[in-house]
C-alpha positions in Angstrom: -56.3 4.4 31.5 -56.9 6.4 34.7 -54.0 7.9 36.6 -53.5 7.0 40.3 -52.7 9.6 42.9 -49.4 11.5 43.0 -46.2 9.3 42.9 -44.6 9.4 46.3 -44.9 12.3 48.8 -46.6 15.5 47.6 -44.1 18.1 46.7 -44.0 21.4 48.5 -44.0 24.8 46.9 -40.2 25.1 46.9 -39.7 21.7 45.4 -42.2 22.5 42.7 -40.5 25.7 41.8 -37.1 24.1 41.7 -38.4 21.3 39.5 -40.1 23.8 37.1 -36.8 25.7 36.8 -34.8 22.6 36.1 -37.3 21.3 33.6 -37.4 24.8 31.9 -33.6 24.8 31.6 -33.7 21.3 30.1 -36.4 22.4 27.7 -34.2 25.3 26.6 -31.2 22.9 26.1 -33.3 20.4 24.1 -34.7 23.2 22.0 -31.3 24.6 21.2 -30.0 21.1 20.3 -33.0 20.5 18.0 -32.5 23.8 16.2 -28.8 23.1 15.8 -29.7 19.7 14.5 -32.1 21.2 12.1 -29.5 23.6 10.8 -26.6 21.1 10.6 -25.0 21.1 7.2 -24.7 17.3 7.3 -28.5 16.9 7.8 -29.2 19.2 4.8 -26.8 17.2 2.7 -28.5 13.9 3.7 -31.9 15.3 2.9 -30.9 16.4 -0.6 -28.7 13.4 -1.5 -29.6 10.4 -3.6 -28.6 7.8 -0.9 -27.9 4.1 -1.3 -26.9 1.1 0.8 -26.2 1.5 4.5 -26.6 5.3 4.5 -30.1 5.1 3.0 -31.2 2.5 5.6 -29.8 4.5 8.5 -31.0 7.9 7.2 -34.5 6.6 6.8 -34.5 5.4 10.4 -32.9 8.7 11.5 -35.6 10.7 9.8 -38.2 8.8 11.8 -36.2 9.4 14.9 -36.0 13.1 14.3 -39.8 13.2 13.6 -40.4 11.3 16.9 -37.9 13.7 18.6 -40.0 16.7 17.6 -43.1 15.0 18.7 -41.6 14.3 22.1 -40.5 17.9 22.3 -43.9 19.2 21.5 -45.4 16.9 24.1 -42.8 18.0 26.6 -43.4 21.7 25.8 -47.2 21.3 26.3 -46.7 19.4 29.6 -44.4 22.0 30.9 -46.7 24.8 29.8 -49.7 23.1 31.6 -47.6 22.6 34.8 -46.7 26.3 34.8 -50.3 27.3 34.4 -51.3 25.3 37.4 -48.4 26.8 39.4 -49.4 30.3 38.3 -53.0 30.0 39.7 -51.9 31.1 43.2 -48.8 32.3 44.8 -49.3 29.8 47.7 -50.8 26.7 46.1 -53.0 24.5 48.2 -52.7 20.7 48.8 -54.9 19.9 45.8 -52.8 22.0 43.5 -49.5 20.7 44.9 -50.8 17.1 44.4 -51.7 17.9 40.8 -48.2 19.5 40.2 -46.5 16.5 41.8 -48.4 14.2 39.4 -47.5 16.4 36.4 -43.9 16.8 37.3 -43.1 13.4 38.7 -45.7 11.0 37.5 -46.2 9.4 34.1 -48.4 12.3 33.1 -47.3 12.7 29.4 -48.2 10.5 26.5 -46.2 10.4 23.3 -48.3 9.2 20.4 -47.0 6.2 18.6 -45.4 7.0 15.2 -47.3 6.1 12.1 -46.0 2.8 10.6 -43.8 3.2 7.5 -45.0 2.0 4.2 -48.1 2.6 2.0 -51.3 3.6 3.6 -53.9 0.9 4.1 -57.5 1.2 2.8 -59.6 2.7 5.5 -61.8 0.4 7.6 -65.4 1.2 8.4 -65.7 3.9 11.0 -63.0 6.2 12.2 -59.5 4.7 12.4 -58.3 3.6 15.8 -55.5 5.8 17.2 -52.4 4.1 18.6 -52.4 4.7 22.4 -48.8 5.8 22.5 -46.4 5.5 25.5 -46.5 7.2 28.9 -43.5 9.0 30.3 -42.5 11.1 33.3 -41.0 14.4 32.2 -37.5 13.2 33.3 -37.8 10.0 31.4 -39.1 11.9 28.4 -36.0 14.2 28.5 -33.8 11.0 28.6 -35.7 9.6 25.7 -35.2 12.9 23.7 -31.5 12.8 24.5 -31.2 9.2 23.3 -33.0 10.1 20.0 -30.9 13.2 19.6 -27.6 11.3 20.2 -28.6 8.5 17.8 -29.6 11.0 15.1 -26.6 13.2 15.6 -24.3 10.2 15.3 -25.6 9.4 11.8 -25.4 13.1 10.7 -22.0 13.8 12.1 -20.5 10.5 10.7 -21.9 11.2 7.2 -20.7 14.8 7.3 -17.2 13.7 8.4 -16.9 11.3 5.5 -18.2 13.9 3.0 -15.9 16.5 4.4 -12.8 14.2 4.2 -13.0 11.8 1.3 -14.6 13.5 -1.7 -12.1 16.4 -1.5 -9.2 14.0 -1.2 -10.5 11.9 -4.1 -10.8 15.0 -6.2 -7.2 16.0 -5.5 -6.1 12.6 -6.4 -8.1 12.7 -9.5 -6.4 16.0 -10.5 -3.0 14.3 -9.9 -4.3 11.3 -12.0 -5.2 13.7 -14.8 -1.7 15.2 -14.8 -0.2 11.7 -14.7 -2.3 10.6 -17.6 -1.1 13.6 -19.7 2.5 12.7 -18.8 1.9 9.1 -19.7 0.5 10.0 -23.1 3.5 12.2 -23.8 5.8 9.2 -23.5 3.6 6.7 -25.2 2.4 4.9 -22.1 -1.1 3.7 -23.0 -3.5 0.9 -21.9 -2.8 -2.3 -23.8 0.7 -1.2 -24.8 2.4 -0.7 -21.4 1.7 -2.2 -18.0 1.7 1.2 -16.4 -1.0 2.3 -18.9 -3.2 -0.6 -17.7 -2.5 0.3 -14.1 -3.4 3.9 -14.8 -6.7 2.9 -16.4 -7.5 0.7 -13.3 -6.8 3.6 -10.9 -9.0 5.8 -13.0 -11.9 3.4 -12.8 -11.4 2.8 -9.1 -11.4 6.6 -8.3 -14.6 7.1 -10.3 -16.3 4.2 -8.5 -15.0 5.3 -5.1 -16.2 8.9 -5.4 -19.7 7.7 -6.5 -19.9 5.3 -3.6 -18.7 7.9 -1.1 -21.2 10.5 -2.2 -24.2 8.1 -2.2 -23.2 5.9 0.8 -20.9 7.8 3.1 -21.7 5.6 6.1 -20.2 2.6 4.3 -16.9 4.4 4.8 -17.2 5.2 8.5 -15.4 3.3 11.2 -16.9 4.0 14.7 -14.5 4.4 17.6 -14.4 1.2 19.7 -15.7 1.7 23.2 -17.0 5.2 22.7 -20.7 6.2 22.9 -20.2 9.9 21.9 -22.1 10.9 18.8 -19.8 10.9 15.8 -16.9 9.2 17.5 -14.9 7.4 14.8 -13.0 8.2 11.6 -13.5 7.9 7.9 -12.3 4.6 6.4 -9.6 5.6 3.8 -8.3 2.2 3.0 -9.6 2.2 -0.6 -8.4 5.7 -1.2 -5.0 4.9 0.3 -4.7 1.9 -2.0 -5.6 4.0 -5.1 -3.1 6.7 -4.0 -0.3 4.1 -3.6 -1.2 2.5 -7.0 -1.1 6.0 -8.7 2.3 6.7 -7.0 3.7 3.5 -8.4 2.5 4.4 -11.9 3.9 7.9 -11.6 7.3 6.5 -10.6 7.1 4.1 -13.6 6.4 7.0 -15.9 9.2 9.1 -14.4 11.5 6.1 -15.1 10.4 6.2 -18.7 11.0 10.0 -18.8 14.5 9.3 -17.3 15.1 6.9 -20.1 14.3 9.7 -22.6 17.0 11.8 -20.9 19.8 9.4 -20.5 19.1 6.8 -23.2 22.0 7.9 -25.4 24.6 7.5 -22.7 23.1 4.1 -21.8 23.2 2.9 -25.4 26.9 4.0 -25.7 27.7 2.0 -22.5 25.9 -1.0 -23.8 27.8 -0.9 -27.1 31.0 -0.7 -25.1 30.1 -3.7 -23.0 29.2 -5.8 -26.0 32.4 -4.7 -27.8 34.5 -5.7 -24.8 32.7 -9.1 -24.7 33.3 -9.6 -28.4 37.0 -8.8 -28.0 37.3 -11.1 -25.0 35.6 -14.0 -26.9 37.9 -13.4 -29.9 40.9 -13.5 -27.6 39.5 -16.8 -26.1 39.1 -18.3 -29.6 42.7 -17.4 -30.5 44.0 -18.7 -27.2 42.1 -22.0 -27.8 43.8 -22.5 -31.1 47.2 -21.8 -29.4 46.4 -24.2 -26.5 45.3 -27.0 -28.9 48.6 -26.6 -30.7 50.9 -26.3 -27.7 49.3 -28.6 -25.1 48.7 -32.3 -25.7 46.1 -34.5 -24.0 44.2 -31.6 -22.6 40.4 -30.9 -22.7 39.9 -27.4 -23.9 36.3 -26.0 -23.7 34.7 -24.6 -26.8 34.2 -20.9 -27.1 30.9 -19.5 -28.2 30.5 -17.0 -31.0 29.7 -13.3 -30.6 26.3 -12.5 -28.9 24.4 -11.9 -32.1 21.0 -11.8 -30.4 22.2 -9.1 -28.0 23.5 -7.0 -30.9 20.2 -7.3 -32.7 18.3 -6.2 -29.6 20.7 -3.4 -29.1 19.9 -2.3 -32.7 16.2 -2.5 -31.9 16.8 -0.3 -28.8 18.5 2.3 -30.9 15.5 2.2 -33.3 13.1 2.7 -30.4 15.1 5.8 -29.4 15.2 7.1 -32.9 11.4 7.0 -33.1 10.8 8.2 -29.5 9.2 4.9 -28.4 10.3 5.5 -24.8 7.8 3.2 -23.2 9.3 0.3 -25.2 12.9 1.4 -24.8 12.7 1.6 -21.0 12.2 -2.2 -20.2 14.5 -3.2 -23.2 17.4 -1.1 -21.9 17.0 -2.5 -18.4 17.1 -6.1 -19.7 20.0 -5.4 -22.1 22.1 -3.8 -19.4 21.9 -6.8 -17.2 22.4 -9.3 -20.0 25.4 -7.4 -21.4 27.1 -7.4 -18.0 26.5 -11.2 -17.8 27.8 -11.7 -21.3 31.0 -9.9 -20.5 31.5 -12.1 -17.4 30.8 -15.2 -19.5 33.4 -14.1 -22.0 36.0 -13.5 -19.3 35.2 -16.9 -17.7 35.6 -18.6 -21.2 39.0 -16.9 -21.7 40.1 -18.1 -18.2 38.9 -21.6 -18.9 40.6 -21.8 -22.3 44.0 -20.5 -21.1 44.0 -22.6 -17.9 46.4 -25.3 -19.5 48.9 -22.5 -20.4 48.7 -21.2 -16.9 49.4 -24.7 -15.6 52.4 -25.0 -17.9 53.7 -21.6 -16.8 53.3 -22.7 -13.1 55.2 -25.9 -13.7 58.0 -24.0 -15.5 58.3 -21.6 -12.5 58.5 -24.4 -10.0 61.2 -26.2 -12.0 63.3 -23.1 -12.3 62.9 -22.2 -8.6 64.2 -25.6 -7.5 67.0 -25.4 -10.1 68.1 -22.1 -8.6 68.1 -23.5 -5.0 70.2 -26.5 -6.0 72.7 -24.2 -7.8 73.1 -22.0 -4.7 74.0 -25.2 -2.7 76.6 -26.2 -5.3 74.5 -29.1 -6.6 74.1 -27.8 -10.2 76.4 -30.5 -11.6 74.8 -33.4 -9.7 74.3 -36.0 -12.5 70.9 -37.3 -11.1 69.5 -33.8 -10.7 70.9 -32.7 -14.1 69.3 -35.7 -15.8 65.9 -35.2 -14.2 66.0 -31.4 -14.8 66.8 -31.9 -18.5 63.9 -34.5 -18.8 61.4 -32.1 -17.2 62.6 -29.2 -19.2 62.3 -31.0 -22.5 58.7 -31.9 -21.7 57.7 -28.4 -20.6 59.3 -26.7 -23.6 58.3 -29.2 -26.2 55.3 -28.6 -28.6 52.8 -30.0 -28.0 53.4 -30.3 -24.3 52.0 -33.3 -22.4 51.0 -31.6 -19.1 50.4 -34.8 -17.2 53.8 -36.3 -18.0 55.6 -32.9 -17.5 54.0 -32.5 -14.1 55.2 -36.0 -13.1 58.7 -35.1 -14.3 58.7 -31.9 -12.3 57.6 -33.8 -9.2 60.5 -36.3 -9.7 63.0 -33.5 -10.0 61.5 -31.7 -7.0 61.7 -34.8 -4.8 65.3 -35.5 -5.9 66.3 -31.9 -5.3 64.7 -31.9 -1.9 66.6 -35.1 -0.9 69.9 -33.7 -2.2 69.3 -30.4 -0.3 68.5 -32.3 2.9 71.6 -34.5 2.6 73.8 -31.5 2.0 72.4 -29.9 5.1 73.2 -32.9 7.2 76.7 -33.2 5.9 
């Protein structure tokens, strides 16, 4: 396709010289950027890595972009060289030369060949193959195109390099901590299939191995671009899976430390458990004896039954002692925790049972106290020999001190004496 005359007014010599200087500076900047891109550690890693997934797709596209970028740079270099040659013909270029320079510097004077299509080569047709026409650019637009290709390529390289710089090292450190934790777990018998912490440890091991393999082969799957930023490499590595694995390992480590703590203080805890169960046994024995006494001394009263000693707890306590004797700390740890809670509850139940059984005796003692308190008040008022009060007092006292004692009848007798005493005290006050 032919090229029309120069775009816009013909440049004068000073404008040409300024444009050549500016384009030369841009050429140097692009060249420096390309060389830096070529030497970037992230690019070398991407070229040598066995990539998968998102990273493979984007790196394949980036390699094509870098190849096109070099093509654009070569075209730009040649166009700038040709323009400089025209300018160097004469110190004072004529109109024809200035028009040519205007076309070269401002017009769509450069053609970037179209890149070869990806994929397997097709069988050659008859005759020479047709060459793709490419795309025309002005030098300024070509610089903009190179900047675009450079930014897009650098974004992929910087993002992959940032993930590789951050995550594999952290995964390796966590794997080292995992190795130490596994050794500690084995020392206390925490193994997969035998203890939940062992199963969790195995799951963390598998997750870390999978995470590292995926990070190495597909780093861009772990990249989160910064929202609203167009700067190359703006974003951060996605550490969510790493963080979850780290938290899971920390939970396992705490569980194993708890097992270790059991190894250190199991003897004192077993002694305390024996003491709790012994106190519960004594309290239940006291409740059973009190029940016999209540049934003998209190008539017409519902006395709850008292359970026997906590045999199952004693058997489990013996099993805990056996685990300690054979250093089965991973089994002893949960058993001790359950026994401590159940032993506390058993002691509370024994105390409640004793209180329930002795309640009728407490009621009788309360009625005796009320009767004697009113008897003392009437005596102070000179009413001790009152025949009605004496008769009601004697009736209530016989009921309360008889064996067995009918609590309901005794309570009514105390109430009758209390009412009579109150009336007598009131009458004495009015007199």
